[in-house]
N, C-alpha and C positions, 0 to 999 in steps of 0.2 A: 324378179329371180330373189330375189335377198329375202324378200317377206316370207316365200315360199318355202326358201331354206329351215330361212329361224321355227316356221310352222312344223316342218316336219324335224328338226332336233327336237321340239319341244315335247313333241307327240313320241318320239320315241324314251325321253325321259321318262314322259308320263307310266308308257307301258311298263317299261322294265322296272316302277316307282311298286307299280302294282304287281308283277309276277313277284316281287321281292316283300310285299306285303301277305298273299295272301299266302306263304310260306308259314308253318308253324314258326310261335315266337320262340328265338336261342333254339331250333329246329338242327344249324351244322355243329355237328364236337368236334374237334381240332383237336390233335396231336402235334407237338411241337416238338423237334427236334434241331435247335441253335437259330439259323436264322431265316428268317419267315420271305426274301426278297423284298420288303417295304409293307408290308399289309399287318394291319394293326387292327387285332380282332379286339380291341377294350374302345375301339371305334362304333362297332356292328355287334351292340351287345345285344340288341333286338335278334338278328338269325345268325351267329356266332358264339359259342362256348368253345372257353382251353378244358380239355377234358384233362391233358397230362401232357406237361412242360418237361424237356431237357438242357442247360446250354448249349448242348451239344460239342463238351470241349475235349472230352473222355466216350472214344467207342465203346467199352465197356459200359458204360454205363448203359447204353444202348440193347449189347447184348442181354441185361440182368436185367432189362424192362421192358423189350420186343414184345410181349401179351400185354404192355397196355396201349400200344399201338394197332396191334391186328386186333380186338377188341372188334367184336361187330357193332358196338355202339358208334363208333368213330367213322366220321362222315370225310375227314379229311386228315392228310400226313405231309405236316410238309416238313423235309429232309434238305437242312441248310450246313448241319456240325461239321468235326470231322470224321475221315473216312477210316477209323480204326476199327470198325466193328467188324464184327465174323463176314466171314460168304454163308454164313447159315440165316443169320440175324439177313442178310439182306435177300435171300430167299423166300422166308418168312413173310418179309414185308409186299414184293411181287405177288407172295401168294394172294395177300390182302388186297391188294389192288383189283387184281382181276377179279377176285369174289364182287366187286362192287365199288371199292375208292375211289378218290380224288388222291391223288399225292402230287403233289410240286416240288417240285425240286430247285432248289436255288442258289444259284451262282458257283455249283461243284459240278466238275466231272470224276461223279463217281463211275469208276470203273468195272464196280460189282453191280451195277444196275446194267449195264449193258445192253440187256434183254427187252429191258422196260422202257427205257429211255428215248424220246421220238427223235433225238437228232444220237450223229456220231461224231469223233471228235478225227479232224486230220492237220494235226499238228497246231502250227504256231503260224501266226500274220498277222501284219502290222495291223496297231488296235482302228478300230472306226472312228469318223466323224461324227459321225449321228447313229443317230437311230429312227427310221419311221413305220407306220404303218404299212405293212405289205399288201394287204387292197380294204380300202378304207371305204369302199361302195357294197360290202359285204353287211350282212342282215348285226353278224355278229362285231364286227368294227363301228358298226354304226352306234349299237347298245354301249360297247366300251370305250369309245374315243367320242361320246357325241358333243362333250360340252369338256375336251382337251385340244390339247394340240394334235398333227398330226406325224409333227417332224421335231425329235428330241434330240438338240448339240448336244455333243460330247465336253463337260465342262472341266475334265481331269486327265484327258490321253496318255496314256501306256506307251511304252515302245513298240507293246506283241502283247498278244490276245493266244486265245488259243480258238483255232479255225472249225468250226463244223458242221456241221453239213445233215439236213432232212432227211431223214426214212421215208421211204415209198409209204405213203399212208398217209404221214401226218401232217398236219396244219399250220404255217407259221401266220404267227400274226403279229409281231413286229419282224425289223430285217432290220442290217446294217446297212452301212453308203456300197456297200461292196457285193451285197447281196445273198449275206448268206444267214440264218436266222436269229435274233435274238430272245427272242418267246416263241414257244411253237410247243402243239399239244396234241397228240393221238388218244385211240381207244384202245383200251388196254385191258382182255378181257369184259368182263363186264364193268369196269371201272375208266379215268382216265390217266394219263399221265400230262402232267403241267412244269414245263424244264424254262429255264432263265439260263442262258449259256453263258451271259458275262463275269467277269470274277465279281463286277459289281452295279447293279443299276441304276446307283445311287448317282452313279458319276453324270448320267443323262437325263435322272426323273426325278422331284424332285418327291421330296415323302408324299403330299398331295394324291399325287398322280401313281407313285407306285402302287397306293393301299387301293385307290378305286380301279385300278386296271386288276387286279388279284382278285378284287373281294367282287367285282364285275364277271369276269374270266370267272370265278370257281362257282359262281353263284348261276350264272348259266348252264354251263354242263352239270349241275346240282338239279337244274329246271330238268334238262338235255335228258338225266338222268332218272326218271321219273318213269313209274310205270302210264303208259295211256289206254281208255278206252279203244275198243275196238268201233270203229263208226261201221256202222250196216244202213243201206239205204234201204227204206221200204220198197214194196215191188209195188210194183200201179192197183192190185188186188186189194192190198192193205193199206189203199189212201185215207179210208175212213177210220185209220186208227194213227196213233202217235206214238213220240219217242220218247223219251229221259234220260239224262246222262248222267250219271250221280258220282256223286266226289267228295271224299268225305278227310280231317281231319282228325286224329291220324286215320292214314290207308289202314285198306284190308278190315271195316267195318262191314257185314252182313245188312244185304238193305231187304226190308220188306216192306209192300205195298199192298194195302187193306189186308194186311197178315199175309200176304203171300213169298215166298222167299224168292231174291232173282238173285242170288249170286252175293258178292261183292268187291268193293269201293276198289278203284274205278271201275264204273261199268255204265255201257250205251245200250239202255231196254229199251224194245221195238216191241209193237202188237199190244201195245196200252191203249185200254177203251179212254175215248174222250172224257171228261169233265172232274170232276176234284177228285181226290186220294188221300189216301191219309199211306205216308213215308216215314217207318222208322227205321234207324243207325242203329245199331246192338256194334261191341264187342268187347270183351274180357280184359277188364280192368277201368274201362271207363262207362262214365253215366250213360242209359240211350237220350238218344234225338228224336224226336219227333214234332211230325210239323207236315202241312196239306200244299200239294202241288192241285195243280188246275193245266191238264192235259188239254193239248186242241190239233185234230185232225191233220193230220201229214205235216205236225210241228214239231218241233224237238225243246223239251223243257228241260232246264239245266236246274242241276238243284246240287245244293253245298249243305254239309252239317257238319258241326263241331264237337268231339265228344268229351268232353274234361275227364280228368283221372279220378278216382275215387279217392287214394290218398293226395290232392291236391290240399284237401280242409285238413291234410295231420297236424293235430296242436289247438284244432278247435272245435268247438261241438260240430254231431255230423251234420249234415243241413237237410232238410226236408225236401225231397224230388218237387220238384212242381214244374210245372207243365210251359216247357221252354218256350219261347217267342220263334213262333215257325220264320225260318231262314233261304226258304225255298223260292227260288227267283225263275221264273218264268225267260224264257229269250228264244223268239223266236226266231229258227234258222232259216233261211230262203233255203232252194233250192241250189246241187252246187255245180260252180261253172262252166263251162265246157273246156275253158283251160285252168292248166294248175294253179294256185297262189302261191305267195309265200305266207306261211303264220301270220305277222302280221298287216299281210295287205288282206286278209280276208275276213268279211265284216263279221260273221259270226264267231269266230276264235278273240276278238275285241269285244263281243258284247257278251261270251262265257266269261271272260277275265272281270271285266269290270259287276256282271252281278257276281261273283267271286267273291267282287271286293266289297259290296253290299253284305252278300253273307257274312264276311267272317267281321264284319261290324257290326251287324246284330249275334253272332255268336262272342263278340266279346263282352258285350252288354250284358249278356242272360249270365256268362262268366259271373264278369262283376257283383250281377244283384245274387247269386249265391252267396259267394263269400260275402257280401255286406248283409243280408240274413244272417249266416254262422256267427258274423258277429254280435248281434243283438239278440242274438240266442243265448 
């Protein structure tokens, strides 16, 4: 039984690493105001960048620079500074979150964000003795805490702390020993709000734990927020045709198969004749990507392509476009089971993720070949 548990943990870690790997390098742009609840973006430069940062000591600084935080390029806003900013600034930030950003509120009882926070204040209460993982059996908890503790004692208790209560629809990730939430989140519009309720979580978590819990939760919600293709099951009369699921980095690329337009990524295409086909991905501002796919009747082929940006080689001679190495991966998908499966239990999903990892490695190799050629010229 112990060996089985260790195997399960190893699988979860591998799967989570795969999800991180397929995301575009430095894809998550952050804006920081004060505290980050222990998250250290410098340890995750492969997937996180700091677009803008303020120390959080003056709310007027945030008022003056709020557009830096609401900019469409920002994916994650860390909010842990003084609450002396204006209600108008708070309203702009909430609107930005509702449009699709992730909002991490760390260790502050912000009255100006009452509408968007997943917890509500209920006065004060004696400090808790420890944190614990609210439900270690959920898929998200297994992803976040797979190699961490699930019980976190308080090393520096306070006489009292703020008592909070989760709002209806909020998901509690960690709780105090008294049962009220310590870490929770909920969906707000098209975005998510993550809230740490303690004065400081460093009394319960060491720096490594605090960083990993934040990074894994944020990344999981980023992945959850990504658009997903609509899965269409071919009818029995279409059993002699195949399907193709197409993904790209970045998203939104036009898909052409044998010169015919099929929409934009991500896309699940049906009624594709079996056999070899030429697939091309195009997007304004990026080099095209072209490869070959082989479609099997009654099965789904998964294709993934990375399009290098045109300005990637600024300062160097313009590279001569070459035929890229195809990175299309065929992954047969079996018929859907009669019972609902979780994402991590579906062999087709796992196979698709592994295929995407292989595809991404090919894409990286192609980009390096462009850069190498540019340097030689």
